KOLGU-624428 format. One line per field, with one value per residue (C-alpha): residue number from 0; residue in one letter; x, y, z. Coordinates in steps of 0.001 Angstrom, whole numbers, plus 500000, padded with zeros to 6 digits. Example, Ala and Ser with C-alpha at 12.3 -4.5 7.8 and 13.67 -1.06 7.14 Angstrom:
<recs>
num: [0_1] .
residu: [A_S] .
x: [512300_513670] .
y: [495500_498940] .
z: [507800_507140] .
</recs>
This chain:
<recs>
num: [0_1_2_3_4_5_6_7_8_9_10_11_12_13_14_15_16_17_18_19_20_21_22_23_24_25_26_27_28_29_30_31_32_33_34_35_36_37_38_39_40_41_42_43_44_45_46_47_48_49_50_51_52_53_54_55_56_57_58_59_60_61_62_63_64_65_66_67_68_69_70_71_72_73_74_75_76_77_78_79_80_81_82_83_84_85_86_87_88_89_90_91_92_93_94_95_96_97_98_99_100_101_102_103_104_105_106_107_108_109_110_111_112_113_114_115_116_117_118_119_120_121_122_123_124_125_126_127_128_129_130_131_132_133_134_135_136_137_138_139_140_141_142_143_144_145_146_147_148_149_150_151_152_153_154_155_156_157_158_159_160_161_162_163_164_165_166_167_168_169_170_171_172_173_174_175_176_177_178_179_180_181_182_183_184_185_186_187_188_189_190_191_192_193_194_195_196_197_198_199_200_201_202_203_204_205_206_207_208_209_210_211_212_213_214_215_216_217_218_219_220_221_222_223_224_225_226_227_228_229_230_231_232_233_234_235_236_237_238_239_240_241_242_243_244_245_246_247_248_249_250_251_252_253_254_255_256_257_258_259_260_261_262_263_264_265_266_267_268_269_270_271_272_273_274_275_276_277_278_279_280_281_282_283_284_285_286_287_288_289_290_291_292_293_294_295_296_297_298_299_300_301_302_303_304_305_306_307_308_309_310_311_312_313_314_315_316_317_318_319_320_321_322_323_324_325_326_327_328_329_330_331_332_333_334_335_336_337_338_339_340_341_342_343_344_345_346_347_348_349_350_351_352_353_354_355_356_357_358_359_360_361_362_363_364_365_366_367_368_369_370_371_372] .
residu: [M_S_A_I_R_I_A_Y_V_L_G_T_T_A_G_G_T_G_R_H_V_G_M_L_A_A_G_C_S_G_R_G_L_T_V_A_A_F_G_P_A_G_I_R_Q_V_L_A_P_G_S_S_S_F_V_P_V_E_I_A_D_R_P_R_P_G_R_D_A_A_V_I_L_R_L_R_R_L_L_A_S_F_R_P_D_V_V_H_A_H_G_L_R_A_G_A_V_T_A_L_A_L_T_P_A_P_R_H_G_P_A_L_L_V_T_V_H_N_A_R_P_A_G_A_A_A_G_T_V_Y_Q_A_L_E_R_I_V_A_R_R_A_D_A_V_L_A_V_S_A_D_L_A_G_R_M_Q_R_R_G_A_R_D_V_G_L_A_V_V_P_A_P_H_P_A_P_P_S_A_A_E_I_G_K_A_L_A_D_I_G_A_N_G_A_P_L_V_L_A_A_G_R_L_A_E_Q_K_G_L_A_G_L_L_D_A_A_A_G_W_Q_D_R_D_P_R_P_L_L_V_I_A_G_S_G_P_L_A_G_Q_L_A_G_Q_A_R_A_Q_R_L_A_A_R_F_L_G_Q_R_D_D_V_P_A_L_L_A_A_A_D_V_V_V_V_P_S_H_W_E_G_Q_P_L_I_V_Q_E_A_L_R_A_G_T_P_L_V_A_S_R_V_G_G_I_P_D_L_T_G_E_D_A_A_L_L_V_P_P_R_D_S_G_Q_L_A_A_A_V_L_A_V_L_G_D_Q_A_L_A_A_R_L_R_A_A_A_L_A_R_A_A_A_L_P_S_E_S_D_A_V_D_A_A_I_A_V_Y_R_R_L_A_A_R_R_G_Q_S_G] .
x: [493238_493545_490519_490295_487659_488627_486327_487960_485976_487118_485630_486282_489992_492044_495493_497482_494912_492984_496138_497254_493957_494108_497590_496480_493341_495259_498012_495642_493476_496573_497481_494163_492209_488618_488395_485584_485737_483087_483325_482279_481751_484520_487250_486462_489230_491962_491276_492979_490417_489501_491364_488170_484461_483403_480110_479429_478768_478816_480833_481236_484285_482352_479389_475905_473674_470698_472760_475255_472485_471410_475033_475559_472451_473482_477008_475632_473525_476381_478877_476348_475878_479618_480483_484149_486574_488174_486901_489792_488623_490923_490677_488960_485759_485402_486546_483861_481128_482216_482344_478760_477701_479117_477396_476108_478859_477389_478645_480506_481046_484215_487193_487575_490951_491289_494254_494610_496108_495911_496648_494156_492950_493265_490289_488367_485234_487151_489391_486409_484942_488332_488605_485114_486043_489243_487265_484793_487593_489733_486807_485458_488339_490029_493278_494510_497345_498799_500982_503288_504426_502729_499347_499939_500600_497393_495329_496946_496085_492496_492378_493033_494081_496164_498123_500837_502478_501120_503459_502800_505311_505839_505699_509122_509205_512160_514737_514032_516082_518369_515822_513027_515125_516054_512428_511464_514229_513214_509577_510503_512770_515284_518095_520754_519313_519419_516122_514242_511382_508240_505561_502205_498653_498273_496534_497101_498740_501579_502975_503573_502718_505608_507828_507063_507980_511232_511873_511851_515058_517013_515924_519194_521358_523366_522402_518869_517214_513981_511267_509187_505953_504216_500669_497128_494677_492411_495175_496531_495228_496137_499700_500224_498976_501358_504287_503405_502987_506403_508023_509427_511185_508623_506751_503588_503514_500120_499585_502485_503132_506919_507827_510814_512303_511633_513362_516374_516552_516213_519129_517105_513638_511686_508837_507628_504510_502865_502357_502923_502650_504893_504853_505449_507478_510002_510415_510689_513351_515376_515256_516277_519201_518148_519191_516176_515037_511914_509869_510594_507010_505021_506675_509249_512183_511493_511873_514962_516847_519150_521595_519477_517792_518111_515148_513763_510905_507541_506205_509701_510399_513717_515219_513689_515389_518695_518631_517928_520717_523081_522473_522812_525955_527876_528675_530139_526927_524822_526991_526665_522885_522730_524761_522793_519499_520401_521577_518346_516267_517699_515835_512479_509610_508225_504595_505069_506298_503183_500872_502750_502403_498691_497946_499803_497528_494413_495309_496051_492759_490727_492272_491654_488035_487554_488934_486696_483652] .
y: [488860_485963_485550_488988_489345_491488_492778_494062_496504_497639_499120_498643_498148_497543_497688_496548_497406_494185_492070_493807_493045_489459_489097_490538_488398_485198_486053_486976_483921_481726_483142_482339_485571_485354_487256_488382_490614_492856_494444_494267_490766_491309_491446_488030_486502_488468_486696_483371_480543_479634_482593_484459_484582_487006_488869_491024_494705_496820_499853_501831_503864_507149_508695_507416_508861_506503_503378_504509_504846_501261_500068_501825_500182_496748_497100_498247_495067_492807_494282_494081_490394_489607_491634_492421_493891_495986_497037_497711_499690_500227_503419_506682_505705_502435_504205_506864_504332_502226_505256_506106_502477_502572_505881_506334_504248_501537_501533_498259_498563_497884_500167_501637_501562_503069_502671_505493_504111_506905_510591_513307_512755_515377_517611_520069_517944_514763_516739_518184_514720_513423_516180_515425_511753_512747_514795_511973_509455_511818_512658_509132_506652_505484_505230_505905_504227_505819_504267_507312_510121_512801_511073_510699_514423_515213_513105_514736_518153_516970_516184_512434_511640_508474_508284_505820_504365_501179_498326_497334_494684_493170_489377_487751_485051_482825_484338_483489_480763_481382_479586_481883_484964_483622_482945_486495_487921_485740_486763_490449_490090_492685_491298_492668_496162_497724_497077_499852_498305_499838_497710_498642_499599_501645_504554_508304_508138_505988_508740_506478_509133_511158_508083_507791_511455_510699_507736_510124_511541_508317_507141_508373_506426_503569_500906_502205_501108_499152_500407_497521_498233_495399_495820_496534_499341_501995_503885_500871_501987_505637_504841_502420_505090_507658_505271_504698_508411_509134_506205_504812_501509_500296_497099_496723_493262_493377_491696_489408_486756_486732_490158_488734_487446_490775_492612_490337_490905_494703_497130_499774_499935_503184_504229_507614_507864_511135_509672_506353_505001_501941_500613_496914_497398_499579_496929_494200_496161_496678_492962_492131_494558_496250_499912_502089_505517_506788_509873_511626_511368_509884_506950_506152_508033_506268_502922_503731_506274_508549_505862_502979_504923_508014_510117_512764_515284_513909_515021_516024_513921_515677_514745_511272_510686_512069_509747_506667_507603_508142_504595_503067_505038_504617_501057_502251_504141_501110_498903_501312_501375_497573_497204_499913_498370_494955_496528_498501_495424_493607_496039_495816_494369_490924_489874_488358_491744_493393_490925_491377_495157_494964_492572_494848_497736_495544_494428_497984_499316_496404_496859_500607_500095_497509_499840_502705_500453] .
z: [528479_526014_523742_522155_519452_516446_513705_510515_508389_504965_501830_498147_497542_494435_495987_498972_501649_501145_501172_504359_506095_504878_506356_509716_509828_509093_511563_514377_513793_513840_517249_518815_518398_517213_513931_511657_508592_507070_503646_499989_498615_496071_498715_500197_498095_499885_503184_503761_503792_507341_508859_509721_509172_506466_506120_503044_503752_500623_501722_498507_497512_497425_499272_498425_501169_500910_500514_503166_505751_505106_505284_508622_510096_508783_510135_513512_513778_512667_515114_517944_517126_516861_520002_519221_521714_518970_515556_513177_510149_507184_505161_506023_504253_506164_509329_509106_508297_511270_513556_512631_513081_516614_517467_520072_521644_523888_527468_527045_523290_521330_520874_517388_515643_512151_509806_507261_504059_501497_501090_500178_496594_493891_493137_495269_495728_496596_498934_500778_501307_502468_505071_506366_506752_508560_511070_511770_512306_514391_516664_517142_516871_520058_518092_514571_512697_509567_506887_506724_508977_506864_507259_510997_511212_509321_511685_514722_513325_512870_516589_516745_520314_519892_516631_515618_512524_510974_510058_506434_505350_501928_501584_501677_498986_498262_495877_492238_490584_487622_485449_486623_485923_482500_481682_482659_480468_477540_477948_477952_474913_476091_473892_476208_476601_480080_481866_483670_485673_487173_488804_490292_489579_486392_488086_488371_491802_490474_488237_485241_482653_484060_483870_480152_479739_481550_479238_476302_477789_477428_473959_472399_474856_473352_474183_474530_477798_477668_480008_481361_483248_485108_486379_485340_485979_484514_482670_480769_477374_477882_478937_476055_473659_475153_474752_471085_470422_471942_470090_473321_473837_476352_477112_479167_480742_482454_485806_486698_489315_488776_490187_492162_488896_487181_490036_489779_486015_486181_486127_487956_489531_489287_491624_490262_492442_493399_496873_498657_502177_502622_499049_498634_495448_497312_500007_497364_495441_498623_499416_495846_496061_492817_492383_493091_491891_493656_494438_497709_498969_501837_503543_500827_502434_505733_503955_501901_503972_501997_500852_499498_496663_494542_495669_493313_493548_492401_488998_487793_484701_484053_487417_487165_483788_485081_488103_485961_483548_486486_487730_484270_483497_486758_487836_491141_491977_491062_493284_496213_495818_495701_498886_500712_499611_501007_504271_504537_503726_506733_508996_507215_509305_508578_508448_511904_513149_511719_513447_516734_516474_515688_518548_520960_519945_520201_523729_524815_523440_524803_528261_528172_527156_529877_532518_531364_531429] .
</recs>
């Protein structure tokens, strides 16, 4: 089976999901698969030019019954026209919409693969919707991939028949030059202070308000560390206000394209998230060999093991502050973390590995569907 046809379906995304799909689409197209992508017009930019055809389908980030019905009908027509062997939906929302678009399943229709990227959101109403989406996907999908073992377990408990772990690699850029690192340091204006770096979307899930609370615990240290936060998002103003109110030595850099240089300049990287799958910043910190303090949640421990990071409970600013101070105050500990991080990074998957893994699943599902037809 050589010319497999793959349709990617995804909804609104502000994080790594879109980049992940773009990487898969480009990789599969480069290996001779026929690829098309369907999703909101705003995500077109995440797909490499020429790697796939793209058709806008406005899958919203929350239920809108009237509009959703129209979206399901449109997606049903588009998939029938493209005639994929496998439809790979990303996210529970896109997965459920795709499942409904493929219902009733045509006799020779495509296999449905859904990758689950995020944990159950906070709030009773959002949690109820999430559980309903889980049940639809578990019942209808031919296979489910999850970005962490806890999500895989949830989908198995919901009744999903074929569940595996997704491979979500970080890009592997060239190491930054000394000039690039120097420029980053000059831009930050640290003036020799120890640098504590966090990078990511400024959103509730990332736990940055708790990180600022933790930073209050090291303001009396001499020299006083400088907390540097790179990224943008809906909480930017709120977090900056909190830092001012607490009189913290903190700088908000906004969105940056020099994260490798920032990682090389940092004395410690902090990932205080409430939940993560396979976060790119953790993989990037391991490859940079920068000492890492992170929450023990989701897929983070699977990336770091017990030796390549200090793992602390989520939402515990006291233990987070203590771990950061331990790294800054103990050169031997920092050296052990650096060495363990580089050793762990050597085993991280590449983008090529991720494409290989995806294609293997596509071929298996396409063959199974062909045999059942």
